[in-house]
MARBA-3410 file (N, C-alpha, C, O; in Angstrom, 1 decimal):
96
-36.4,98.6,-87.0,-35.8,97.4,-86.3,-35.8,97.7,-84.8,-36.2,96.8,-84.1 ~ -35.4,98.9,-84.4,-35.4,99.2,-83.0,-36.7,99.1,-82.4,-36.9,98.6,-81.3 ~ -37.7,99.6,-83.1,-39.1,99.6,-82.6,-39.6,98.2,-82.4,-40.3,97.9,-81.5 ~ -39.2,97.3,-83.4,-39.7,95.9,-83.3,-39.0,95.3,-82.0,-39.7,94.6,-81.3 ~ -37.8,95.5,-81.8,-37.1,94.9,-80.6,-37.7,95.5,-79.4,-38.0,94.7,-78.4
-37.9,96.8,-79.3,-38.5,97.4,-78.2,-39.9,96.9,-77.9,-40.3,96.6,-76.7 ~ -40.7,96.7,-79.0,-42.0,96.1,-78.8,-42.0,94.7,-78.3,-42.8,94.4,-77.4 ~ -41.1,93.9,-78.7,-40.9,92.5,-78.2,-40.5,92.5,-76.8,-41.0,91.7,-76.0 ~ -39.6,93.4,-76.4,-39.2,93.5,-75.0,-40.4,93.9,-74.1,-40.6,93.3,-73.0 ~ -41.1,94.9,-74.5,-42.3,95.3,-73.7,-43.3,94.2,-73.6,-43.8,93.9,-72.5
-43.6,93.5,-74.7,-44.6,92.4,-74.6,-44.1,91.3,-73.7,-44.9,90.7,-73.0 ~ -42.8,91.0,-73.7,-42.2,90.0,-72.9,-42.4,90.3,-71.4,-42.9,89.5,-70.6 ~ -42.1,91.6,-71.0,-42.3,92.0,-69.7,-43.7,92.0,-69.2,-44.1,91.7,-68.1 ~ -44.6,92.5,-70.1,-46.0,92.4,-69.8,-46.5,91.0,-69.6,-47.3,90.8,-68.6 ~ -46.1,90.1,-70.4,-46.5,88.7,-70.2,-46.0,88.1,-68.8,-46.7,87.4,-68.2
-44.7,88.4,-68.5,-44.2,88.0,-67.2,-44.9,88.6,-66.0,-45.3,88.0,-65.1 ~ -45.2,89.9,-66.1,-45.9,90.6,-65.1,-47.3,90.0,-64.9,-47.8,89.9,-63.8 ~ -48.0,89.7,-66.0,-49.3,89.2,-65.9,-49.3,87.8,-65.2,-50.2,87.5,-64.4 ~ -48.3,87.0,-65.5,-48.2,85.7,-64.8,-48.0,85.8,-63.3,-48.6,85.1,-62.6 ~ -47.1,86.8,-63.0,-46.8,87.0,-61.5,-48.1,87.4,-60.8,-48.4,86.9,-59.7
-48.8,88.4,-61.3,-50.0,88.9,-60.7,-51.2,87.9,-60.7,-52.0,87.9,-59.9 ~ -51.2,87.1,-61.7,-52.4,86.2,-61.9,-52.3,85.0,-60.9,-53.3,84.4,-60.6 ~ -51.1,84.6,-60.4,-50.9,83.5,-59.6,-51.6,83.7,-58.2,-52.4,82.9,-57.8 ~ -51.3,84.8,-57.5,-52.0,85.1,-56.2,-51.8,83.9,-55.3,-50.8,83.2,-55.3 ~ -52.7,83.8,-54.4,-52.7,82.7,-53.4,-53.3,81.5,-53.9,-54.3,81.5,-54.5
-52.6,80.4,-53.6,-53.2,79.1,-54.0,-53.1,78.1,-52.8,-52.3,78.3,-51.9 ~ -54.0,77.1,-52.8,-54.0,76.1,-51.8,-53.8,74.7,-52.5,-54.2,74.6,-53.7 ~ -53.3,73.8,-51.8,-53.0,72.5,-52.3,-53.7,71.4,-51.4,-53.9,71.7,-50.2 ~ -53.9,70.2,-51.9,-54.5,69.2,-51.1,-53.6,69.0,-49.8,-52.3,68.9,-50.0 ~ -54.1,68.8,-48.7,-53.4,68.6,-47.5,-53.0,69.9,-46.8,-52.4,69.9,-45.7
-53.2,71.1,-47.4,-52.9,72.3,-46.7,-53.8,72.5,-45.5,-54.9,72.0,-45.4 ~ -53.3,73.3,-44.6,-54.0,73.7,-43.3,-53.7,75.1,-43.0,-52.8,75.7,-43.6 ~ -54.5,75.6,-42.1,-54.2,77.0,-41.6,-52.7,77.1,-41.2,-52.0,78.1,-41.4 ~ -52.3,76.1,-40.4,-50.9,76.1,-39.9,-49.9,76.1,-41.1,-49.0,76.9,-41.0 ~ -50.1,75.3,-42.1,-49.1,75.3,-43.2,-49.1,76.6,-44.0,-48.1,77.2,-44.3
-50.3,77.2,-44.1,-50.4,78.5,-44.8,-49.7,79.6,-44.0,-49.0,80.4,-44.6 ~ -49.9,79.6,-42.7,-49.2,80.6,-41.9,-47.7,80.4,-41.9,-47.0,81.3,-41.8 ~ -47.3,79.1,-41.9,-45.8,78.9,-42.0,-45.2,79.5,-43.2,-44.1,80.0,-43.2 ~ -45.9,79.4,-44.3,-45.5,80.0,-45.6,-45.5,81.5,-45.5,-44.8,82.1,-46.3 ~ -46.2,82.1,-44.6,-46.3,83.5,-44.5,-45.3,84.1,-43.4,-45.4,85.3,-43.1
-44.5,83.3,-42.9,-43.6,83.7,-41.8,-42.8,84.9,-42.3,-42.2,84.9,-43.3 ~ -42.8,86.0,-41.4,-42.1,87.2,-41.8,-43.0,88.2,-42.6,-42.5,89.3,-42.8 ~ -44.2,87.8,-42.9,-45.0,88.6,-43.7,-46.2,89.1,-42.9,-46.6,88.5,-41.9 ~ -46.9,90.2,-43.4,-48.1,90.7,-42.8,-49.3,89.9,-43.2,-49.4,89.5,-44.4 ~ -50.1,89.6,-42.2,-51.4,88.9,-42.5,-52.5,89.5,-41.6,-52.2,90.2,-40.6
-53.7,89.2,-41.9,-54.8,89.5,-41.1,-55.5,88.1,-40.7,-55.8,87.3,-41.6 ~ -55.6,87.9,-39.4,-56.2,86.6,-38.9,-57.6,86.9,-38.4,-57.8,87.8,-37.5 ~ -58.6,86.3,-38.9,-60.0,86.4,-38.4,-60.2,85.3,-37.4,-60.0,84.1,-37.8 ~ -60.6,85.6,-36.3,-60.9,84.6,-35.2,-62.3,84.1,-35.4,-63.2,84.7,-36.0 ~ -62.6,83.0,-34.7,-63.9,82.4,-34.8,-65.0,83.3,-34.3,-66.2,83.2,-34.7
-64.7,84.2,-33.3,-65.7,85.1,-32.8,-65.9,86.4,-33.7,-66.6,87.3,-33.3 ~ -65.2,86.4,-34.8,-65.3,87.5,-35.8,-64.3,88.6,-35.6,-64.1,89.5,-36.5 ~ -63.6,88.6,-34.5,-62.5,89.7,-34.3,-61.4,89.4,-35.3,-61.1,88.3,-35.6 ~ -60.7,90.5,-35.6,-59.5,90.3,-36.5,-58.3,90.9,-35.9,-58.3,91.9,-35.1 ~ -57.1,90.2,-36.1,-55.8,90.7,-35.7,-54.9,90.8,-36.9,-54.8,89.8,-37.6
-54.2,91.9,-37.0,-53.3,92.1,-38.2,-51.9,92.3,-37.6,-51.7,93.0,-36.6 ~ -51.0,91.6,-38.3,-49.6,91.7,-37.8,-48.7,90.9,-38.7,-49.1,90.2,-39.6 ~ -47.4,90.8,-38.3,-46.4,90.0,-39.0,-46.3,88.7,-38.3,-46.1,88.6,-37.1 ~ -46.3,87.6,-39.1,-46.2,86.2,-38.5,-44.7,86.1,-38.1,-43.8,86.1,-38.9 ~ -44.5,85.9,-36.8,-43.2,85.7,-36.2,-42.8,84.3,-36.1,-41.8,83.8,-36.6
-43.7,83.5,-35.5,-43.5,82.0,-35.4,-44.8,81.3,-35.3,-45.9,81.9,-35.0 ~ -44.8,80.0,-35.5,-46.0,79.2,-35.5,-45.6,77.8,-35.0,-44.6,77.2,-35.4 ~ -46.5,77.3,-34.1,-46.4,75.9,-33.7,-47.7,75.2,-34.0,-48.5,75.8,-34.7 ~ -47.8,74.0,-33.6,-49.0,73.2,-33.9,-50.2,73.9,-33.2,-51.3,73.8,-33.8 ~ -50.0,74.5,-32.1,-51.1,75.1,-31.3,-51.2,76.6,-31.4,-52.3,77.1,-31.2
-50.1,77.3,-31.6,-50.1,78.8,-31.4,-49.4,79.5,-32.6,-48.6,78.9,-33.3 ~ -49.9,80.7,-32.8,-49.3,81.6,-33.8,-48.8,82.9,-33.0,-49.6,83.5,-32.2 ~ -47.6,83.3,-33.2,-47.1,84.6,-32.6,-47.1,85.6,-33.7,-46.4,85.5,-34.7 ~ -47.9,86.7,-33.5,-47.9,87.9,-34.4,-47.2,89.0,-33.8,-47.4,89.3,-32.6 ~ -46.3,89.6,-34.5,-45.6,90.8,-34.1,-46.1,92.0,-34.8,-46.8,91.9,-35.8
-45.7,93.2,-34.4,-46.0,94.5,-35.1,-47.5,94.5,-35.3,-48.0,94.8,-36.4 ~ -48.3,94.3,-34.2,-49.8,94.3,-34.3,-50.3,95.7,-34.8,-49.8,96.7,-34.3 ~ -51.2,95.7,-35.8,-51.7,96.9,-36.3,-52.5,97.6,-35.2,-53.4,97.0,-34.6 ~ -52.3,98.9,-35.0,-53.0,99.7,-34.1,-52.6,99.5,-32.6,-53.2,100.1,-31.7 ~ -51.6,98.7,-32.4,-51.2,98.4,-31.0,-49.7,98.4,-31.0,-49.0,97.3,-30.9
-49.1,99.6,-31.0,-47.7,99.7,-31.0,-47.1,99.1,-29.7,-47.7,99.1,-28.6 ~ -45.9,98.4,-29.9,-45.2,97.8,-28.8,-45.8,96.5,-28.3,-45.5,96.0,-27.2 ~ -46.8,95.9,-29.0,-47.4,94.7,-28.6,-47.2,93.6,-29.6,-47.2,93.8,-30.8 ~ -47.1,92.4,-29.1,-47.2,91.2,-29.9,-48.5,90.4,-29.4,-49.0,90.7,-28.4 ~ -48.9,89.4,-30.2,-50.1,88.7,-29.8,-49.9,87.2,-30.1,-49.2,86.8,-31.1
-50.5,86.4,-29.3,-50.4,84.9,-29.4,-51.9,84.4,-29.6,-52.8,84.8,-28.9 ~ -52.1,83.7,-30.7,-53.4,83.2,-31.1,-53.4,81.7,-31.1,-52.4,81.1,-31.6 ~ -54.4,81.0,-30.6,-54.6,79.6,-30.7,-55.0,79.3,-32.2,-55.9,79.8,-32.7 ~ -54.3,78.3,-32.8,-54.6,78.0,-34.2,-56.0,77.5,-34.3,-56.7,77.8,-35.3 ~ -56.5,76.8,-33.3,-57.9,76.3,-33.3,-59.0,77.4,-33.3,-60.1,77.2,-33.7
-58.6,78.6,-32.9,-59.5,79.7,-32.9,-59.6,80.5,-34.2,-60.3,81.5,-34.3 ~ -58.7,80.1,-35.2,-58.7,80.9,-36.4,-59.7,80.4,-37.4,-59.8,79.2,-37.7 ~ -60.5,81.3,-37.9,-61.5,80.9,-38.9,-61.1,81.3,-40.3,-61.5,80.7,-41.3 ~ -60.1,82.3,-40.5,-59.7,82.7,-41.8,-58.3,83.4,-41.7,-58.1,84.0,-40.7 ~ -57.5,83.3,-42.7,-56.3,84.1,-42.8,-56.4,84.9,-44.1,-56.6,84.4,-45.2
-56.2,86.2,-44.0,-56.3,87.1,-45.1,-54.8,87.5,-45.5,-54.1,88.0,-44.6 ~ -54.5,87.3,-46.7,-53.1,87.5,-47.2,-53.1,88.5,-48.4,-53.9,88.2,-49.3 ~ -52.3,89.5,-48.4,-52.3,90.4,-49.5,-51.6,89.6,-50.7,-50.5,89.2,-50.6 ~ -52.4,89.5,-51.8,-52.0,88.7,-52.9,-51.4,89.5,-54.0,-50.6,89.0,-54.8 ~ -51.6,90.8,-54.0,-51.1,91.7,-55.1,-50.5,92.9,-54.4,-51.0,93.4,-53.4
-49.4,93.4,-55.0,-48.8,94.7,-54.5,-49.4,95.9,-55.2,-49.0,97.0,-54.9
END
C-alpha cells in the first residue's frame, strides 16, 4: 500500500514538473518587445540589437522608448540604456 501511495505521489510531481518546464516562453496576439520586457522586469535577459551586438543584464525599467538594464554582464558597476526601436531580439532563459 505504501509503495502504491509513494508511486502516485512521484507520478503527480513528475506530471506537475513536466507542465512547468513545457510551458517556457509564450507570445500572445498584440505582444511587443516592450510588453515582453515589462514582463521580465527584475529578471536577467539578453538583448540583441539591430547591429548584432548583445547586451545582457537585469531589466530595471522600461518606457515606450527606452529600456534600462542593470548589472550588465562583463561590465561591473555599469548600467545601460537601450532604445526599444534598436532591439531586434530578446533572449530569455526559459528553463532553470
